C-alpha positions as CSV (number, residue, x, y, z in Angstrom):
1,A,15.3,-16.8,-25.8
2,E,12.4,-18.0,-27.7
3,Y,9.8,-15.3,-27.2
4,S,8.3,-16.1,-30.5
5,R,7.0,-19.2,-29.7
6,L,4.2,-17.7,-27.7
7,P,1.4,-15.0,-28.9
8,D,2.5,-11.6,-28.4
9,G,2.2,-10.8,-24.7
10,Q,1.7,-14.2,-23.4
11,V,5.1,-14.9,-22.0
12,K,4.7,-11.9,-19.7
13,T,1.1,-12.8,-18.8
14,D,2.3,-16.4,-17.8
15,R,5.3,-15.4,-15.8
16,L,3.1,-12.8,-13.9
17,A,0.6,-15.6,-13.2
18,D,3.4,-17.9,-11.9
19,I,4.5,-15.2,-9.8
20,A,1.0,-14.5,-8.5
21,A,0.6,-17.8,-7.8
22,I,3.6,-18.4,-5.7
23,Q,2.5,-15.1,-3.6
24,E,-1.0,-16.9,-3.0
25,A,0.7,-20.0,-1.9
26,L,2.8,-18.0,0.6
27,R,-0.5,-17.0,2.2
28,V,-0.9,-20.2,3.7
29,P,0.2,-20.1,7.3
30,D,3.7,-21.4,8.3
31,S,4.4,-21.7,4.4
32,H,7.8,-21.1,3.2
33,L,9.3,-20.6,-0.5
34,I,12.5,-22.9,-0.3
35,Y,13.1,-22.9,-4.1
36,V,12.4,-20.6,-6.8
37,A,14.6,-20.2,-10.4
38,R,14.6,-18.0,-13.3
39,P,14.0,-20.2,-16.3
40,D,16.6,-20.0,-18.9
41,D,13.8,-19.9,-21.8
42,P,11.5,-17.0,-20.8
43,A,8.8,-19.1,-22.2
44,D,9.1,-21.8,-19.6
45,M,7.1,-21.5,-16.3
46,I,9.0,-20.2,-13.0
47,P,10.1,-23.4,-11.2
48,A,9.1,-22.9,-7.4
49,V,8.7,-25.2,-4.4
50,T,6.9,-24.2,-1.1
51,A,7.0,-26.1,2.4
52,V,4.6,-25.8,5.2
53,G,6.8,-26.2,8.2
54,D,10.5,-26.2,8.2
55,P,11.9,-29.3,6.4
56,F,15.5,-28.6,7.5
57,T,14.6,-29.3,11.0
58,A,11.5,-31.6,10.9
59,D,11.5,-35.0,12.4
60,H,9.1,-36.1,9.7
61,V,8.9,-34.5,6.2
62,S,6.6,-35.6,3.1
63,V,7.0,-34.7,-0.3
64,T,4.1,-34.2,-2.9
65,V,4.9,-33.3,-6.7
66,P,2.3,-32.1,-9.3
67,G,1.9,-34.3,-12.5
68,V,3.5,-34.0,-15.6
69,S,1.4,-31.4,-17.0
70,G,1.1,-29.0,-13.7
71,T,2.2,-25.5,-14.2
72,T,3.4,-23.3,-11.3
73,R,0.6,-21.1,-12.0
74,Q,-2.0,-23.8,-12.0
75,T,-0.9,-26.0,-9.3
76,I,1.3,-24.3,-6.5
77,A,-1.3,-22.6,-4.4
78,T,-3.8,-25.6,-4.3
79,M,-0.9,-28.0,-3.5
80,T,0.6,-25.8,-0.5
81,Q,-2.7,-25.7,1.0
82,E,-3.3,-29.4,0.3
83,A,0.3,-29.5,2.2
84,R,-1.0,-27.6,5.0
85,G,-3.9,-30.0,5.6
86,L,-1.7,-33.0,5.1
87,R,0.8,-31.7,7.8
88,E,-2.0,-31.2,10.3
89,E,-3.1,-34.6,9.8
90,A,0.5,-35.8,10.3
91,R,0.8,-33.8,13.3
92,V,-2.4,-35.4,14.9
93,I,-1.3,-38.9,14.2
94,A,2.2,-38.3,15.3
95,H,0.8,-37.1,18.7
96,S,-1.5,-39.9,19.0
97,V,1.0,-42.4,19.0
98,G,3.6,-40.3,20.8
99,E,5.9,-39.2,18.2
100,S,7.4,-35.9,17.4
101,E,4.9,-33.3,15.9
102,N,7.5,-31.6,14.4
103,V,6.5,-32.3,10.7
104,A,7.1,-30.4,7.3
105,T,5.3,-31.0,4.1
106,I,7.0,-30.0,0.5
């Protein structure tokens, strides 16, 4: 493990920030943690994926990914909130055209 790549205490601070961001994302109504992993290198962020709705049973699923410079602690909570809005909009459109409103966003 390359703890020496970051200033003393920074690894712990960053990992706790990743976890706090995941917890914040899961406060979004109907959100679920569908993937989380422990990085091989503790200096790396905790990779995580949330969904709003159930992507395993949904009739319609959309996926959004952060940019290459995005980190879990900087993006997951906001992107989960945006996914909720996207899902609601998709459900409104689906209803208006007579399609299934069983939508999930990842």
